GUPA-848384 format. One record per residue (C-alpha): x negated, y negated, z; chain. Coordinates in steps of 0.25 Angstrom, whole numbers, plus 2048, in hexadecimal, padded with zeros to 3 digits. Layout:
residues N
+-----+-----+-----+-------+
!  c1 !  c2 !  c3 ! kette !
+-----+-----+-----+-------+
!   X !   Y !   Z !     A !
...
+-----+-----+-----+-------+
end
This chain:
residues 331
+-----+-----+-----+-------+
!  c1 !  c2 !  c3 ! kette !
+-----+-----+-----+-------+
! 32C ! CEE ! 1DF !     A !
! 330 ! CED ! 1ED !     A !
! 332 ! CDF ! 1F2 !     A !
! 32A ! CDF ! 200 !     A !
! 333 ! CD3 ! 205 !     A !
! 340 ! CDA ! 201 !     A !
! 33A ! CE7 ! 208 !     A !
! 337 ! CDF ! 215 !     A !
! 345 ! CD9 ! 215 !     A !
! 34B ! CE6 ! 214 !     A !
! 343 ! CEB ! 220 !     A !
! 347 ! CDF ! 228 !     A !
! 355 ! CE1 ! 224 !     A !
! 356 ! CEF ! 228 !     A !
! 34F ! CEC ! 236 !     A !
! 359 ! CE0 ! 238 !     A !
! 364 ! CE1 ! 243 !     A !
! 36C ! CD7 ! 23B !     A !
! 375 ! CD7 ! 22F !     A !
! 37D ! CCD ! 227 !     A !
! 38C ! CCE ! 223 !     A !
! 38B ! CC3 ! 219 !     A !
! 39A ! CC3 ! 217 !     A !
! 39C ! CBE ! 225 !     A !
! 393 ! CB2 ! 223 !     A !
! 39C ! CA5 ! 222 !     A !
! 392 ! C9F ! 218 !     A !
! 394 ! CAC ! 20F !     A !
! 3A3 ! CAC ! 211 !     A !
! 3A4 ! C9D ! 20D !     A !
! 399 ! C96 ! 206 !     A !
! 39D ! C88 ! 20C !     A !
! 39B ! C8D ! 21A !     A !
! 38F ! C88 ! 221 !     A !
! 38D ! C91 ! 22D !     A !
! 37E ! C92 ! 231 !     A !
! 380 ! C97 ! 23F !     A !
! 377 ! CA3 ! 23D !     A !
! 36C ! C9B ! 237 !     A !
! 36D ! C90 ! 241 !     A !
! 36B ! C99 ! 24D !     A !
! 361 ! CA2 ! 247 !     A !
! 353 ! C9F ! 24E !     A !
! 34B ! CA7 ! 242 !     A !
! 34A ! C9C ! 237 !     A !
! 34E ! CA2 ! 22A !     A !
! 354 ! CAF ! 22F !     A !
! 362 ! CAC ! 22A !     A !
! 366 ! CA5 ! 21D !     A !
! 374 ! CA1 ! 21A !     A !
! 372 ! C9A ! 20C !     A !
! 376 ! C9F ! 202 !     A !
! 379 ! CAB ! 20A !     A !
! 378 ! CB1 ! 218 !     A !
! 36A ! CB8 ! 219 !     A !
! 362 ! CBE ! 224 !     A !
! 353 ! CBF ! 223 !     A !
! 350 ! CCB ! 22B !     A !
! 341 ! CC8 ! 22B !     A !
! 343 ! CBB ! 232 !     A !
! 34F ! CBE ! 23B !     A !
! 34B ! CC1 ! 24A !     A !
! 359 ! CC8 ! 24D !     A !
! 35C ! CBE ! 258 !     A !
! 36B ! CC1 ! 255 !     A !
! 36F ! CB2 ! 256 !     A !
! 375 ! CB2 ! 248 !     A !
! 37D ! CBF ! 24C !     A !
! 383 ! CB9 ! 258 !     A !
! 385 ! CAB ! 251 !     A !
! 38C ! CAF ! 245 !     A !
! 39B ! CAF ! 248 !     A !
! 39F ! CB9 ! 23D !     A !
! 393 ! CC2 ! 23F !     A !
! 38D ! CC0 ! 231 !     A !
! 380 ! CC4 ! 237 !     A !
! 381 ! CD0 ! 240 !     A !
! 379 ! CDB ! 247 !     A !
! 379 ! CE8 ! 240 !     A !
! 37C ! CF0 ! 24D !     A !
! 37F ! CEC ! 25B !     A !
! 389 ! CF2 ! 265 !     A !
! 38F ! CE8 ! 26E !     A !
! 398 ! CF2 ! 275 !     A !
! 38D ! CFB ! 278 !     A !
! 385 ! CF0 ! 27E !     A !
! 391 ! CEC ! 287 !     A !
! 392 ! CFA ! 28B !     A !
! 383 ! CFB ! 28E !     A !
! 384 ! CEF ! 297 !     A !
! 390 ! CF3 ! 29E !     A !
! 38A ! D00 ! 2A2 !     A !
! 37F ! CFA ! 2AB !     A !
! 380 ! CF2 ! 2B8 !     A !
! 377 ! CE7 ! 2B4 !     A !
! 377 ! CE7 ! 2A5 !     A !
! 36C ! CE1 ! 29D !     A !
! 36E ! CDC ! 28E !     A !
! 361 ! CDB ! 286 !     A !
! 35D ! CDB ! 277 !     A !
! 358 ! CE5 ! 26D !     A !
! 34D ! CDB ! 267 !     A !
! 345 ! CDE ! 274 !     A !
! 349 ! CEC ! 276 !     A !
! 340 ! CF3 ! 280 !     A !
! 33C ! CE6 ! 286 !     A !
! 349 ! CE2 ! 28B !     A !
! 350 ! CEA ! 296 !     A !
! 35F ! CEB ! 293 !     A !
! 36B ! CF4 ! 293 !     A !
! 370 ! CEF ! 286 !     A !
! 36B ! CE6 ! 27B !     A !
! 36F ! CDC ! 270 !     A !
! 366 ! CDA ! 263 !     A !
! 362 ! CCC ! 269 !     A !
! 368 ! CC3 ! 273 !     A !
! 36C ! CBA ! 267 !     A !
! 376 ! CC5 ! 264 !     A !
! 37E ! CC1 ! 26F !     A !
! 389 ! CB8 ! 26A !     A !
! 393 ! CB0 ! 272 !     A !
! 39D ! CBB ! 270 !     A !
! 393 ! CC6 ! 274 !     A !
! 390 ! CBF ! 281 !     A !
! 39F ! CBD ! 284 !     A !
! 3A1 ! CCC ! 281 !     A !
! 395 ! CD0 ! 28A !     A !
! 39B ! CC8 ! 296 !     A !
! 3A9 ! CCE ! 294 !     A !
! 3A6 ! CDC ! 292 !     A !
! 39A ! CDF ! 29A !     A !
! 3A0 ! CD9 ! 2A6 !     A !
! 393 ! CD9 ! 2AF !     A !
! 387 ! CD0 ! 2AF !     A !
! 37E ! CD3 ! 2A2 !     A !
! 36F ! CCF ! 2A3 !     A !
! 36A ! CCB ! 295 !     A !
! 35B ! CCE ! 295 !     A !
! 354 ! CC3 ! 28E !     A !
! 347 ! CC6 ! 295 !     A !
! 340 ! CC7 ! 287 !     A !
! 347 ! CBC ! 27F !     A !
! 33E ! CB1 ! 282 !     A !
! 332 ! CB7 ! 27A !     A !
! 33C ! CBD ! 26F !     A !
! 33C ! CB8 ! 261 !     A !
! 34B ! CB6 ! 263 !     A !
! 34A ! CAE ! 26F !     A !
! 352 ! CA2 ! 269 !     A !
! 35E ! CAB ! 26A !     A !
! 35D ! CAA ! 279 !     A !
! 361 ! C9B ! 279 !     A !
! 36D ! C9E ! 271 !     A !
! 372 ! CA9 ! 27A !     A !
! 370 ! CA0 ! 286 !     A !
! 379 ! C96 ! 27F !     A !
! 384 ! CA0 ! 27C !     A !
! 384 ! CA5 ! 28A !     A !
! 385 ! C96 ! 28F !     A !
! 391 ! C93 ! 286 !     A !
! 399 ! C9F ! 28A !     A !
! 396 ! C9E ! 299 !     A !
! 39D ! CA9 ! 2A1 !     A !
! 3A3 ! CB0 ! 295 !     A !
! 395 ! CB6 ! 293 !     A !
! 397 ! CBD ! 2A1 !     A !
! 38C ! CBF ! 2AA !     A !
! 381 ! CBF ! 2A0 !     A !
! 373 ! CBD ! 2A6 !     A !
! 368 ! CB9 ! 29E !     A !
! 35B ! CBF ! 2A3 !     A !
! 34E ! CB8 ! 29E !     A !
! 345 ! CBD ! 2AA !     A !
! 342 ! CCC ! 2AB !     A !
! 342 ! CCB ! 2BA !     A !
! 350 ! CC7 ! 2BA !     A !
! 355 ! CD3 ! 2B1 !     A !
! 35D ! CDE ! 2B9 !     A !
! 35C ! CEA ! 2B0 !     A !
! 35E ! CF9 ! 2B4 !     A !
! 35E ! D04 ! 2AA !     A !
! 36C ! D0B ! 2A8 !     A !
! 36C ! D17 ! 2B0 !     A !
! 36E ! D24 ! 2A7 !     A !
! 371 ! D32 ! 2AD !     A !
! 36E ! D3F ! 2A6 !     A !
! 37C ! D3F ! 2A0 !     A !
! 37C ! D30 ! 29C !     A !
! 36E ! D32 ! 296 !     A !
! 374 ! D3A ! 28A !     A !
! 37F ! D30 ! 288 !     A !
! 375 ! D25 ! 288 !     A !
! 36C ! D2B ! 27D !     A !
! 378 ! D2E ! 275 !     A !
! 37D ! D20 ! 276 !     A !
! 370 ! D1A ! 273 !     A !
! 36E ! D23 ! 267 !     A !
! 37B ! D1F ! 261 !     A !
! 378 ! D11 ! 264 !     A !
! 36A ! D11 ! 25D !     A !
! 370 ! D19 ! 251 !     A !
! 37A ! D0F ! 24F !     A !
! 370 ! D04 ! 250 !     A !
! 366 ! D0A ! 246 !     A !
! 372 ! D0D ! 23C !     A !
! 376 ! CFF ! 23C !     A !
! 368 ! CFA ! 23B !     A !
! 364 ! D03 ! 22F !     A !
! 371 ! D03 ! 228 !     A !
! 377 ! CF5 ! 22B !     A !
! 375 ! CEC ! 21F !     A !
! 36E ! CDF ! 222 !     A !
! 378 ! CD8 ! 219 !     A !
! 387 ! CDB ! 216 !     A !
! 390 ! CD3 ! 20D !     A !
! 39E ! CD8 ! 211 !     A !
! 3AB ! CD4 ! 20A !     A !
! 3AF ! CC6 ! 20E !     A !
! 3BD ! CCB ! 210 !     A !
! 3B8 ! CD5 ! 21B !     A !
! 3BC ! CCF ! 229 !     A !
! 3B5 ! CD3 ! 235 !     A !
! 3B5 ! CCE ! 243 !     A !
! 3A7 ! CCB ! 248 !     A !
! 3A3 ! CD3 ! 254 !     A !
! 3A1 ! CC7 ! 25D !     A !
! 3AF ! CC3 ! 25B !     A !
! 3B4 ! CD1 ! 25E !     A !
! 3AD ! CD1 ! 26B !     A !
! 3B3 ! CC3 ! 26F !     A !
! 3C1 ! CC9 ! 26B !     A !
! 3BE ! CD5 ! 274 !     A !
! 3BB ! CCC ! 280 !     A !
! 3C7 ! CC3 ! 27D !     A !
! 3D0 ! CCF ! 27D !     A !
! 3CC ! CD4 ! 28A !     A !
! 3CC ! CC6 ! 290 !     A !
! 3DA ! CC3 ! 28B !     A !
! 3E2 ! CCA ! 296 !     A !
! 3DC ! CBF ! 2A0 !     A !
! 3D5 ! CB2 ! 29C !     A !
! 3CD ! CB1 ! 290 !     A !
! 3BF ! CAB ! 292 !     A !
! 3BF ! C9D ! 28D !     A !
! 3B2 ! CA0 ! 285 !     A !
! 3B8 ! CAB ! 27E !     A !
! 3C5 ! CA3 ! 27B !     A !
! 3BD ! C98 ! 275 !     A !
! 3B6 ! CA2 ! 26B !     A !
! 3C3 ! CA4 ! 264 !     A !
! 3C8 ! C9B ! 258 !     A !
! 3D6 ! C97 ! 253 !     A !
! 3DA ! C93 ! 245 !     A !
! 3E4 ! C89 ! 23F !     A !
! 3E8 ! C85 ! 231 !     A !
! 3EE ! C78 ! 22B !     A !
! 3FA ! C77 ! 222 !     A !
! 3F0 ! C77 ! 216 !     A !
! 3EF ! C86 ! 218 !     A !
! 3F5 ! C8E ! 20D !     A !
! 3F2 ! C9C ! 212 !     A !
! 3E8 ! C9E ! 207 !     A !
! 3E0 ! CA9 ! 20E !     A !
! 3D2 ! CA2 ! 20C !     A !
! 3D0 ! CA1 ! 21B !     A !
! 3D3 ! CB0 ! 21E !     A !
! 3CB ! CB5 ! 212 !     A !
! 3BE ! CAD ! 217 !     A !
! 3C0 ! CB1 ! 226 !     A !
! 3B5 ! CBB ! 229 !     A !
! 3BC ! CC1 ! 235 !     A !
! 3CB ! CC2 ! 231 !     A !
! 3D0 ! CB7 ! 23B !     A !
! 3D8 ! CB1 ! 230 !     A !
! 3E3 ! CBB ! 22B !     A !
! 3EB ! CB9 ! 21E !     A !
! 3F7 ! CC2 ! 21C !     A !
! 404 ! CC2 ! 214 !     A !
! 411 ! CC4 ! 21C !     A !
! 41A ! CCD ! 213 !     A !
! 426 ! CCA ! 21B !     A !
! 425 ! CBB ! 21B !     A !
! 41E ! CBA ! 20E !     A !
! 414 ! CB0 ! 215 !     A !
! 405 ! CB0 ! 214 !     A !
! 3FF ! CAF ! 222 !     A !
! 3F2 ! CAA ! 227 !     A !
! 3EF ! CAF ! 236 !     A !
! 3E3 ! CAD ! 23F !     A !
! 3DD ! CB6 ! 24A !     A !
! 3D4 ! CAF ! 254 !     A !
! 3CD ! CBB ! 259 !     A !
! 3C8 ! CBD ! 24B !     A !
! 3C3 ! CAF ! 249 !     A !
! 3B4 ! CAC ! 24B !     A !
! 3B6 ! C9D ! 248 !     A !
! 3AD ! C9D ! 23C !     A !
! 3B6 ! C93 ! 235 !     A !
! 3B3 ! C98 ! 227 !     A !
! 3C2 ! C99 ! 224 !     A !
! 3C4 ! C89 ! 227 !     A !
! 3B8 ! C87 ! 21D !     A !
! 3BD ! C90 ! 212 !     A !
! 3CC ! C8B ! 213 !     A !
! 3CE ! C84 ! 205 !     A !
! 3D9 ! C7B ! 20C !     A !
! 3D1 ! C79 ! 219 !     A !
! 3DE ! C7E ! 220 !     A !
! 3D8 ! C87 ! 22B !     A !
! 3D0 ! C83 ! 238 !     A !
! 3C9 ! C8B ! 243 !     A !
! 3C8 ! C86 ! 251 !     A !
! 3C3 ! C8B ! 25E !     A !
! 3CD ! C90 ! 268 !     A !
! 3CD ! C8B ! 277 !     A !
! 3CD ! C94 ! 283 !     A !
! 3DB ! C9B ! 285 !     A !
! 3E0 ! C99 ! 277 !     A !
! 3DB ! CA6 ! 270 !     A !
! 3E5 ! CAA ! 266 !     A !
! 3E4 ! CB9 ! 265 !     A !
! 3F0 ! CBB ! 25C !     A !
! 3EF ! CB9 ! 24D !     A !
! 3F5 ! CAB ! 24A !     A !
! 3FB ! CA7 ! 23D !     A !
! 3F5 ! C9B ! 237 !     A !
! 3FD ! C99 ! 22B !     A !
! 408 ! C9F ! 222 !     A !
! 40C ! C9C ! 214 !     A !
! 413 ! CA2 ! 208 !     A !
! 408 ! CA8 ! 1FE !     A !
+-----+-----+-----+-------+
end
């Protein structure tokens, strides 16, 4: 007999824009970890559970995307979104407007995100850096939206990073919105429809075939897209002066004399920031650290059996892009 509750959950799951990668959740990687960032920021009570395992209740979730933008290791992610395409669409118009897909058809925009709660600090910094012109964020329908709580979080993030967000303009009043449809000629019309068809096909494929929960190997290392964006910004700024906000988003690591290069920290690290390797020439086992791959989650420090490693925030101007050796020892 078919369980109606299970059937409803399946329907909700297939219609959801979100999926879980449980192996990236800090609590799933290490049972003593107490991270609750996704639960604490979620305005829909009961939508996310972290005990005994990471669970997303699709029937309760409103898809405000705050959990997505908050989780440093992207254990909760959007099935499909193309940030590069969004930047391209915004750069192609004189007065770009960014909106959301939740109120699609009601909100005028040239590009959209699933919800404004999706815009993490890293996304906001990348927008300011890559679009290079004032971007209007269309918030004219946010006040009466079920995801209105995401708006206050967005405002706080923009306040914290200041000029690093570029000339981002928050538009609450429809009368203040300066929106013009992108002019498309006959030749450009075919290009427009081809790009739109490709975009929608990719979106539908990910929506239908993207599993709601994946449990990848805990040994797999993957850099979160948010950190990848930040690295792109830092790389382009490196020739001049790195923005202090960007510099402060990086982390350093240090070990004490108690470190015996046991490989525990490199194994637990979800991004590959801690690298364990054997030097055949010297016969030494070496532990190295890459700041550009570290999200500052700190699970390595919690997991170390000798409590020999620590993660700390870097100050502006001190970003170490080269891989640094933390410890060496004969195996």
